[in-house]
C-alpha positions as CSV (number, residue, x, y, z in Angstrom):
1,M,167.3,91.1,83.6
2,K,167.7,94.8,82.8
3,R,165.2,94.5,79.8
4,I,162.7,92.8,82.1
5,L,162.9,95.6,84.6
6,I,162.5,98.2,81.9
7,F,159.5,96.3,80.5
8,V,157.9,96.1,84.0
9,F,158.6,99.8,84.5
10,I,156.9,100.7,81.2
11,I,153.8,98.5,82.0
12,S,153.5,100.0,85.5
13,M,153.7,103.5,84.1
14,L,151.0,102.7,81.5
15,I,148.7,101.2,84.2
16,T,149.3,104.3,86.4
17,N,148.5,106.7,83.5
18,I,145.4,104.8,82.5
19,S,144.1,104.7,86.1
20,F,144.7,108.4,86.4
21,A,142.9,109.2,83.1
22,Q,139.9,107.0,84.1
23,N,139.5,109.0,87.3
24,I,139.4,112.4,85.6
25,E,136.0,113.8,84.8
26,V,136.4,116.9,82.6
27,G,132.7,117.9,83.1
28,I,130.2,119.4,80.8
29,P,129.8,123.2,80.0
30,R,126.7,124.6,81.6
31,S,124.3,127.5,80.8
32,V,125.4,127.7,77.2
33,S,123.8,130.5,75.3
34,A,124.4,132.3,71.9
35,G,123.2,135.4,70.1
36,Q,124.1,137.8,67.3
37,L,126.2,140.9,67.7
38,E,125.3,144.2,65.9
39,D,127.1,143.3,62.7
40,N,124.7,140.4,62.3
41,N,127.4,138.1,60.9
42,T,129.0,137.5,64.3
43,F,127.7,135.3,67.0
44,F,128.7,135.2,70.6
45,I,128.7,131.9,72.6
46,R,128.8,131.9,76.4
47,W,129.1,129.2,79.0
48,R,130.3,128.5,82.5
49,N,132.2,125.6,84.1
50,E,130.7,123.1,86.5
51,A,132.1,123.4,90.0
52,S,133.9,120.1,89.6
53,T,135.6,121.4,86.5
54,N,136.8,124.5,88.3
55,I,138.3,122.3,91.1
56,L,140.1,120.3,88.4
57,L,141.5,123.5,86.9
58,G,143.0,124.4,90.2
59,D,145.8,122.1,89.3
60,P,148.2,124.2,87.0
61,E,149.4,121.1,85.2
62,I,145.9,120.2,84.2
63,A,144.9,123.8,83.4
64,K,147.7,124.3,80.8
65,D,146.4,121.3,78.8
66,F,142.7,122.0,79.2
67,F,140.6,123.2,76.2
68,Y,137.1,123.8,75.0
69,Q,135.8,122.5,71.7
70,L,133.1,124.4,69.9
71,D,130.9,122.5,67.5
72,I,129.4,124.7,64.8
73,Y,126.5,123.4,62.6
74,I,125.0,125.5,59.9
75,R,122.1,124.4,57.7
76,E,121.4,126.5,54.6
77,G,118.5,124.7,53.0
78,E,119.8,121.2,52.1
79,R,123.4,122.3,52.5
80,V,125.1,121.5,55.8
81,I,128.3,123.0,57.1
82,S,129.9,121.4,60.2
83,R,133.1,122.7,61.8
84,N,135.0,122.3,65.1
85,L,137.1,125.0,66.8
86,S,139.3,124.5,69.9
87,Y,140.2,127.1,72.5
88,S,142.8,126.7,75.1
89,Y,141.6,127.4,78.6
90,S,144.8,129.4,79.4
91,L,144.1,131.8,76.6
92,L,140.5,132.6,77.5
93,E,139.4,135.1,80.1
94,V,136.5,134.3,82.5
95,G,134.2,137.2,83.3
96,E,133.2,138.4,86.7
97,D,130.0,136.4,86.3
98,G,132.0,133.2,85.9
99,F,131.2,132.9,82.1
100,F,133.5,132.4,79.2
101,E,132.6,134.2,75.9
102,I,133.9,133.8,72.4
103,N,132.8,135.5,69.1
104,I,132.8,133.7,65.7
105,N,132.0,135.0,62.3
106,P,131.2,132.1,59.9
107,V,131.7,134.3,56.8
108,E,135.1,135.6,57.9
109,L,136.2,132.0,58.9
110,G,135.4,130.9,55.3
111,Y,132.7,128.5,56.4
112,T,130.1,130.1,54.1
113,E,129.9,132.8,51.5
114,K,126.4,133.7,52.5
115,D,125.6,136.4,55.1
116,V,124.0,135.2,58.3
117,D,120.2,135.1,57.8
118,I,118.3,133.7,60.8
119,M,115.1,133.9,58.8
120,K,116.3,131.4,56.2
121,Y,119.1,129.4,57.8
122,T,119.8,127.6,61.1
123,Y,122.9,128.1,63.3
124,S,123.6,125.6,66.1
125,F,126.4,125.7,68.7
126,R,127.5,123.3,71.4
127,V,130.6,123.1,73.6
128,R,132.5,120.3,75.3
129,N,135.5,120.2,77.6
130,G,138.8,118.4,76.7
131,L,142.1,117.6,78.2
132,R,145.3,116.8,76.4
133,M,147.1,113.9,78.1
134,S,150.4,112.1,77.4
135,D,152.2,109.0,78.5
136,I,155.3,107.2,77.3
137,L,153.4,106.1,74.1
138,G,152.5,109.7,73.1
139,S,149.7,112.1,73.4
140,Y,145.9,111.5,73.5
141,F,142.8,113.5,74.5
142,L,140.0,113.1,77.0
143,R,136.8,114.7,75.8
144,G,133.6,115.2,77.8
145,S,130.0,115.1,76.5
146,Y,128.7,118.0,74.5
147,S,126.4,120.6,76.1
148,T,122.8,120.8,74.9
149,P,122.8,122.5,71.5
150,V,121.8,126.2,71.2
151,N,119.9,126.9,68.0
152,I,119.4,130.3,66.3
153,G,117.4,130.9,63.2
154,L,115.0,128.8,61.2
155,V,113.5,125.9,63.2
156,Y,113.8,122.5,61.6
157,P,112.0,119.4,63.0
158,Y,115.4,117.8,63.7
159,S,119.0,118.9,64.3
160,Y,122.6,118.0,63.5
161,A,121.8,115.9,60.4
162,S,124.4,115.1,57.8
163,Q,123.8,116.6,54.4
164,W,123.5,113.2,52.7
165,A,120.6,112.2,54.9
166,I,118.4,115.3,54.8
167,G,116.1,114.3,51.9
168,E,115.2,110.9,53.5
169,L,115.0,112.4,57.0
170,D,112.4,114.9,55.7
171,K,110.4,111.9,54.5
172,S,110.8,110.2,57.9
173,I,108.9,113.3,59.3
174,E,106.3,112.9,56.6
175,Y,105.8,109.2,57.4
176,N,105.8,109.9,61.2
177,L,108.8,107.7,61.8
178,L,111.1,110.0,63.7
179,T,111.0,109.8,67.5
180,D,111.1,113.0,69.7
181,S,114.2,111.7,71.6
182,M,116.2,111.4,68.3
183,K,115.4,114.9,66.9
184,G,117.9,116.8,69.0
185,N,121.0,115.2,67.4
186,M,120.6,112.9,64.4
187,R,124.3,111.9,64.5
188,D,124.1,110.3,67.9
189,I,124.1,106.5,68.1
190,V,120.6,105.1,68.1
191,T,119.6,103.0,71.1
192,R,117.6,99.8,71.2
193,A,114.6,101.7,72.7
194,E,114.7,104.4,70.1
195,F,114.7,101.8,67.3
196,S,111.9,100.0,68.9
197,E,109.8,103.1,68.7
198,I,110.8,103.6,65.0
199,I,109.7,100.1,64.1
200,V,106.4,100.5,66.0
201,R,105.8,103.8,64.2
202,F,106.6,102.1,60.9
203,Y,104.2,99.2,61.5
204,E,101.4,101.5,62.7
205,S,101.8,103.9,59.8
206,K,101.9,101.1,57.2
207,T,98.9,99.3,58.5
208,G,96.9,102.1,59.9
209,T,96.4,100.0,63.1
210,E,97.7,101.0,66.5
211,I,99.3,98.2,68.4
212,P,97.5,97.6,71.7
213,L,99.6,98.2,74.8
214,Q,99.9,95.0,76.9
215,N,99.8,95.4,80.7
216,S,102.2,92.5,81.4
217,K,105.8,93.4,82.2
218,V,108.1,91.9,79.5
219,F,111.5,93.1,80.6
220,I,112.8,93.9,84.0
221,D,114.6,97.1,82.9
222,S,112.0,98.8,80.6
223,D,108.4,99.9,80.8
224,D,108.7,102.0,77.7
225,P,105.4,101.6,75.8
226,Y,107.0,101.4,72.4
227,V,109.4,98.7,73.7
228,L,106.5,96.7,75.1
229,K,104.5,97.1,71.8
230,A,107.5,96.0,69.7
231,A,108.0,93.0,72.0
232,S,104.3,92.0,71.9
233,M,104.5,91.9,68.1
234,G,107.7,89.8,68.1
235,F,109.8,92.5,66.5
236,I,112.3,92.6,69.3
237,T,113.5,90.1,72.0
238,G,115.5,90.6,75.2
239,Y,118.4,88.8,76.9
240,L,118.4,85.5,78.9
241,D,118.5,87.5,82.2
242,G,115.2,89.2,81.4
243,T,116.7,92.5,80.4
244,F,116.3,94.5,77.2
245,K,119.1,97.0,77.8
246,P,117.1,99.8,76.2
247,N,119.9,102.4,76.3
248,N,122.4,100.2,74.6
249,P,123.4,100.8,71.0
250,I,122.0,98.4,68.3
251,F,124.0,96.6,65.7
252,R,123.2,97.0,62.0
253,Q,122.5,93.3,61.6
254,D,119.9,93.5,64.5
255,I,118.2,96.4,62.8
256,A,118.0,94.2,59.7
257,V,116.4,91.4,61.7
258,I,113.8,93.7,63.3
259,I,112.9,95.3,60.0
260,T,112.5,91.9,58.4
261,R,110.3,90.7,61.2
262,A,108.0,93.7,60.8
263,L,107.8,93.2,57.1
264,K,106.8,89.5,57.5
265,T,104.1,90.6,59.9
266,I,102.7,93.1,57.5
267,Y,103.2,91.2,54.2
268,K,102.5,87.6,55.1
269,N,102.4,86.3,51.6
270,M,105.4,88.2,50.3
271,S,108.5,86.4,49.1
272,F,111.7,87.1,51.1
273,S,114.0,85.3,48.8
274,Y,117.3,87.0,47.8
275,K,120.4,86.5,45.7
276,P,123.4,86.2,48.1
277,T,126.3,88.6,47.5
278,D,129.9,88.1,48.4
279,H,130.8,90.0,51.6
280,S,133.7,89.5,53.9
281,D,131.6,90.7,56.8
282,E,131.1,88.5,59.8
283,I,127.3,88.4,59.7
284,Q,126.0,86.1,62.4
285,A,123.9,83.2,61.4
286,Y,120.7,84.4,63.0
287,A,120.9,87.7,61.0
288,Y,122.2,86.4,57.7
289,D,118.9,86.1,55.8
290,S,117.7,89.5,57.0
291,V,120.9,91.3,56.1
292,M,121.1,89.6,52.7
293,F,117.4,90.3,51.9
294,L,117.7,94.0,52.7
295,N,121.0,94.2,50.8
296,Y,119.4,92.5,47.8
297,K,116.6,95.0,47.9
298,G,119.0,98.0,48.1
299,I,117.9,99.0,51.5
300,L,121.0,98.0,53.5
301,K,123.9,99.2,51.5
302,G,127.6,98.7,51.9
303,D,130.2,101.4,52.6
304,E,132.7,102.7,49.9
305,K,134.5,99.4,50.1
306,G,131.3,97.3,49.8
307,N,131.4,96.2,53.5
308,L,128.0,95.9,55.2
309,N,129.5,96.3,58.7
310,P,126.9,94.1,60.4
311,L,128.4,94.6,63.9
312,N,128.7,98.3,63.7
313,N,126.6,100.6,65.7
314,T,124.1,102.8,63.8
315,T,123.5,106.5,64.1
316,R,120.0,107.9,64.4
317,E,120.0,109.3,60.9
318,E,121.3,106.0,59.5
319,A,118.5,104.0,61.3
320,A,115.8,106.4,60.1
321,V,117.1,106.3,56.5
322,L,117.0,102.5,56.5
323,V,113.3,102.5,57.7
324,V,112.4,105.2,55.1
325,R,113.9,103.1,52.3
326,T,111.9,100.1,53.6
327,Y,108.8,102.2,53.8
328,E,109.1,103.3,50.2
329,M,110.2,99.9,48.8
330,F,107.1,98.1,50.1
331,K,104.0,100.1,49.4
């Protein structure tokens, strides 16, 4: 009986903590700005809290575990340096104007051996709020969304790309595949609407033909012209309830299906045969042929363990790279 009571107590405590955590909104840093100090190698980063965050920090128990996470992104040509620094709220001073300010020197921190050069390199900063939580199972963190990035230095057509993707992302610009909504952060998860635009751009670039925009409403939750164009060509489909869910992530296997549909529309007489490979992945039946075909062609590759991860979400840079590989494979 005592064990049952202890178990019930533990479960009730977990439910209470989960409910409490779900009701906390840590907010997003606002009015983020950055600049260089006189020594040129040091940057200052400034931000202020939302009013709701300041109210939250009125609780001393929350304030002592509250922190800010600074994301630093440096691009030196094709070399990318990405770091995160955390600052405890209790150790920072807020100015009379309500702004926090920190200084960082990438050279002194050992991030780069090169002096800051805003004529040759790019330096990007963004901040998010965080809160350290704990329950009977241990500690965990609540993190908010990042602020809009602040960029200093050489302007590239896209930001926050991983080093491995830069070469092919440059080609995506050359081929006019990259969407404006994606360029701000290439590491974000690509949405169904964004990939619809990529595949339309792929088709129009390959064929030199613009897809006419249909006036009919296809989905009850999207009037995006690229979504409508992709639907009119049969590249994408929606759900049984008439929705498309444009802002939802898209699985890797669905990207494979959409790419293959576009290829079949462009290259009507091309063979889509493939040699199956052994994978432990749970590829769903409707996507199997598409995944296997792109894998056979070296477009959709596995991870370091050889897994294709068909049910994983895809980042913007990963999606762009897949379409660039397709673009270059079939000329």
